[in-house]
N, C-alpha and C positions, 0 to 999 in steps of 0.2 A: 591702616585707617583710610588713607587716600584711595586705595583700591576698593575698599568697601563702599566709600562714599560715591565713587564713580559707578559702582555696580547698581546702587539704588537710584542714582541720577539717570542712568541709562534705562532702568526699569520704568521709572515714572515717564520718561520721554516716550518709551514704547507704548505705554498705556495711552498717553495723550495723543500720540499719532493715530492709534486705533480709533479713539473717540472723535478725532477731527474728520474722519470719513463720514460720520453720521450714520454708519451702517453696522457699527460694532455690536456684538452680542456677548453674552457671558463666555462662550468658548473662544472668542476672538483673542482673549488675553492669556490663554493657556501657555503659549510659547514664551511670552515674557515672564510669566511666573516661574516656569521651569528654569529659564536662564538665570533668574534671580536665586532660586533655591539651591541649585546644584553646587555652585562655588562656595556658598556659605556652609553647606553640609560637608564638604571635604570628603569625597569618596562616596557620597550618596547618589542614588539614581532616582529621579522624579519621573515616574511613568504615568503619563496621562491616559485616561480611558482604559484602565486595566480590566482584567476579567472580573466579572461580577462575583461578589462574595456573599456569604449567607445573609448579611443584614442589608445588602443593597449594592450600589455601585458608586462609591466615592470617586471624585474626579481624578485624584492622584493617589498612587501608592508610593511611599517613600521607602527605598530599600538600600541596604549596605551589604554588598555581596549577595548572599542568598537569604539574608535575614531581613524581615520587614521591620522598619523603624516606626512607621506611623502612616497616617492618611490625611489628605487635605481635601476639603470640600469647598468649592468656590461658587459664589453667587455673583450676580451682576452688580456693577458698581452702584453704590448708593442704596442698596438693599439693606434694610435694618437687620443686623445680625442677631439682635436680641429677639426679634420676632421670628426669624428663621430658626433659632435655637429651640423654639417651642413647637415647631411643626413635627408631625409624626415621623418624617424622614430623619430629622436631626435627633429626635428623642431615641430613635432606633440606633442611630450611629453612636450616640453618646453611651447608650447601654452596652453596646457590643464592642466598640473600638476604644482601647485603653489610651491611645495617644493620637489626638485628632486636632487639626487646625480648621477653623471655619473662617473664611475670608471673603471680602468683596473686592479684593485686590488692593485696597487702600487701608482697610482696617483688618486686624488679625486678632482672632480669639483662639487661645490654646486651651484645650480640654484634656485633663488627665483623669482617667476613670470616671468620665462623665461630668466632672466638676471643672468649672473654668479656673485655670491657674493664672494666666496672664492675658492682658489685652494691650494692644498698641496700634497706633495709627500713623501712616506716612503723611496723610493729608486729607483734604476734603474736596469734593467736586462742587465748584461754584456754579451759580446760575448761568454764567456765560460759557460753561463747558470746560473751563480751565481748572486744573488741579492746583489747589493751594497747599503748599508743603507745610508740614508741622516741623518746627525747628528741632524739636527733640525726637521727632518720629523715627529718623533713620537708626539712631542708636537703640531705641526701644524695640523696634521691629527686629533689628539684627540680634538683640539679646533673646527675644522671644523665639526666633527661628533656631538659634544656636541651642537653646534649652530643649526645644522640640526634637531636634536631630539627635541630641545626646541623651535623651530620656531613656531610662531603663526601668522596667517594672519593679516596684518595691516589693521586698520579700514580705510574705504574710507573717505577722507577729502575734496576732491574737485570734481567738475563736471568732469574734465579730468580723474581723477583716477576711478571714477565710470564708465565712458564711456569705458575706457580700460578694466576694470574688466568684464563688461558685454560683450564687444566685444570678449573676450577670450571664454566666454560661447557660444556666438552666433556662433563663428567659429566651436566649437565642435558640436553644434546642426546641423549646415550646413553640416558638413562632414557625420554625421549620416544619415541625410535625403538623401544625394546623394547615400550613400551605400545602404540604404533601397530601394531607387528607382530602383537601378540597379538590386537588387535581387528580387524585387517584380514582379509578372506577370502583363501584361498589363491590366488585369481586376481588379487589386488591387486598394485600396482606394487612395493612393498617385497619381497614374496615372489618376484616375478619377478627382481628384482635379486639377492636372496639366492641363488636357484637359479643365476643366471649366474655369481656369484662361485664357487660350489661346482663348477660345470661347467668353468670356465676357469682358476681360480686355486688354490683350496684345497678339495679334495674333502671333507675332514672338518671344514669350518668350522662352528662352532656359532652359534646366533642371538646369543648374548652377544658372541662374537668379531666377528661381523658388525656389531653395533651399535657396538662399540669402534672398528672401522675406519671406519665411516661417520661417527661423531661426530668423530674426529680429523681426517678428511679435510675435513669442513665447517669445523671450527675453524681449521685451518691455512689452508684456502682463503680464509676471510674475512680472516685476518691478512695473507695475501699480497696480497689486494685492497686492504687498508688501506695496506700498504707502497707499493703502486703508485699510490695516490691522489695526484693533482697539485693538490689544492686549496690546498696551502700550509700546512695546519695541522701543528703540531709533533706528532711521534710520541712524543717523550719518551724514546726509547731507540734505539740504533743498530740498524738493520734486520738486519745480518748476525749478530747475537748469537743470534737465535732460530732454532731448527731443529726439524724434525719429531721428532727424537730427544729434544729437550729436553721437548717436550710429552708424548711417550710416557713419559718417565721420571717425570713428576709426575702423570700421568693416573691411575695406579693407587694 
């Protein structure tokens, strides 16, 4: 407990030292946050500025060995996290990243499958530029981080849970298809398929509708392939419960 208390005290001091320069920006506090997280995570690596992933570029990827544990997105101190959570960037992250922390370095919001699970605050920044510690904040943030680091995806147990899980993936695929379509020249493969769909199936098909159809087909096709897998691994749900209509219902 004493070691944990010192860890948080050192962290707040590091943040305060950065603020005292009058020149600190959001990235100025990355090193302090990494130094705080890695000892609490016991064996985790907090990599700042990782490679861009499909939904964007979160500030930290948290790994344990070769496995990705979760992601952390940091905003400047004093930024309203409730407002940030409603931005397009965070909506995209919450839709795509199952285990995510949003923080302004003093306040921490933990999201699981897009829903806020816990919130905790170490303190607040006063008008004089000093950080006022919250008496219960250290333990609350420590518990939040520990839960975040130890989180494991819950097994799918119902048709609705499976539909929602797959819908999240379909959303991500849809966004990738739209982005690829916009960057691709008109002679590209996606444009050729889009033209084929319009010529043979739906004359007034829009690019967004095309992306929806494409993403749902890929998602359901991968699910069907998993159902047909003969490796012997448990699927955790009866195969017949999931249908294309179920995915379509929760896709929107």
